[in-house]
C-alpha positions in Angstrom: 5.9 8.5 -25.1 5.4 10.4 -21.9 5.5 13.9 -22.2 8.4 15.9 -20.7 7.5 17.8 -18.0 8.0 21.1 -16.7 10.2 21.1 -13.0 6.7 23.5 -11.3 4.5 20.6 -13.1 6.3 17.7 -11.3 5.9 19.2 -8.4 2.5 19.2 -7.7 2.4 15.0 -8.9 5.2 14.7 -6.5 3.4 16.1 -3.9 -0.3 14.4 -4.8 1.8 11.0 -5.4 2.8 11.1 -1.8 0.0 12.2 0.0 -1.9 9.2 -1.9 0.6 7.3 -0.6 0.1 8.3 2.9 -3.4 7.8 2.8 -3.5 4.6 2.0 -0.4 3.2 4.0 -2.4 5.4 7.6 -5.7 3.3 5.9 -3.5 0.6 5.8 -1.9 0.7 9.3 -4.8 1.7 11.4 -7.2 -1.7 10.1 -3.7 -3.4 10.5 -3.8 -2.2 14.3 -7.8 -2.3 15.0 -7.0 -5.6 13.7 -4.3 -6.9 16.1 -6.7 -5.3 19.5 -9.6 -6.4 18.4 -8.3 -10.0 17.5 -8.7 -9.7 13.9 -12.8 -12.3 13.8 -14.2 -9.3 11.9 -11.2 -9.9 9.2 -12.1 -11.7 5.8 -9.1 -13.5 5.1 -9.3 -14.0 1.7 -9.5 -10.5 0.9 -6.3 -9.8 2.7 -4.6 -12.4 0.4 -5.7 -11.0 -2.3 -4.6 -7.8 -1.2 -1.5 -9.5 -0.5 -1.2 -10.9 -4.2 -2.2 -7.3 -5.4 0.5 -5.0 -3.6 3.3 -7.7 -4.5 2.3 -7.5 -8.1 2.3 -2.9 -8.0 5.3 -3.5 -6.7 7.4 -5.0 -9.0 5.9 -2.8 -11.1 6.6 0.3 -9.5 10.0 -1.3 -9.0 10.3 -1.6 -12.4 8.9 1.9 -12.8 11.7 3.2 -10.5 9.4 5.3 -8.7 10.0 5.9 -5.0 7.2 6.5 -4.0 4.8 3.5 -5.7 7.6 1.3 -4.0 7.0 3.4 -1.4 3.6 3.1 -0.8 3.3 -0.7 -2.4 5.9 -1.7 0.2 3.5 -0.1 3.0 0.3 -1.5 1.5 2.2 -5.1 0.9 4.0 -5.1 4.9 -0.2 -4.1 5.8 -1.6 -6.7 3.6 0.4 -9.5 5.1 0.7 -8.4 8.5 -3.5 -7.9 8.7 -3.6 -11.7 7.0 -1.8 -13.4 10.0 -3.8 -11.3 12.6 -6.9 -12.8 10.6 -5.7 -16.6 9.9 -4.0 -16.4 13.8 -7.3 -16.1 15.7 
């Protein structure tokens, strides 16, 4: 059973979660934009295929937990993984 958090503790945990979410989103978006600009020759399609599968299952897990931070991060991760994989496969 998860212990109850004080409001001050909960706020700090949310801030850390959003920082992680924004960092992940930024790095994955950077990879996607770099793939678009470079043409995708250096992208391993298997890596992004597996990232897509992992992001999909993490998104399902996040939705089940009803955690908006995880849902946001995993939506961005899934969209970037799919987009980067498509770019790699088209080139």
